[in-house]
N, C-alpha and C positions, 0 to 999 in steps of 0.2 A: 209442667212443673214435676220433678221428684217426687215421687211417692213413697221414700224409703222408710218416711215417719221420724225420722230424725230432725231434730230441730238446730239451726243454724245457729252460730254463733258471733258474738262483735267482732271477734277476731277475723273471721271468716268474711264480714260484710267488709271489713276494712283493708283485709288483703285483695277480695275481689274488685274491688273501689281500685286500689293499687293497679291492678293487671290491665284495667279499663283505662286507667288512665280518667278517672272521672272524680270529680269534685262533690262534696256530700250534697250540694248542690244539684248537680247532675242528675246523681240518682234520685233522689225525692224529685224532682222534675219528672224523671222517667217513670218512676212508681206511684206518680200521682198523690204524693204525701208532702207532707211540710218538712223544712231542712231540720229544723227542731226535734221530729221524731227521730230521722236518720243519727242526727247527733247523740241525742238521748242512748238511745239503740248502740250505736258503737263508743260510747263510753265506759260502758257497763263491762266489768269483768265476771260477773255472775250469770245468771239465766236473765234472758232479755225480758224488759219490760216493755213488751208490745204487744197488741192484739194480735189476734189469730188473723183476722183481714189482714194487718198492717205488715206483718210478718210474711204473711203471703205473697202480697205486692212485693215488696223486696227479693222475698227468693224467685219469684217467676220473672221478675225483671232482670236480675242477674243470671238467671241461668238463659232466657232468652237471648242475652250479649253473648252467649257461649261461656259462662262460667258453669263449673261441673265442683259441686260440694264434697270435698273426700272425708270418711267418716273409719276410720280403721277399727279393727276388733279391740285393740291395747287401749284404745280413746284417743287416739291422734287424729287432729283435724288439719283441713288442708281445702285449698283450694288450686285448681287448674284451671287454663284457658282452653277450651277443647277447640273451638273456633270462634272467629270474628264475626259476627252478621252484623250486616248495614243495619243502621238504626235509623228512622225519621227521625229528626230534630223537634 
């Protein structure tokens, strides 16, 4: 997991899922979380309302699938798909 100290945002989670073509259910299953947890996190526009452990699980899962989270100095956010890794179902 990236240790840049910056917290990912809901828009980045939604974008990452879209790039991977994952549903909220797919991410929840792979991160070993409830789908309601993922949907709540994605529904907010402000700070994510997730525990540190759940946020770490989401970030670790998405980064493990090849997602890179982008944080620009001007505050811009993004995601890119660095590489597609084979995942066990």
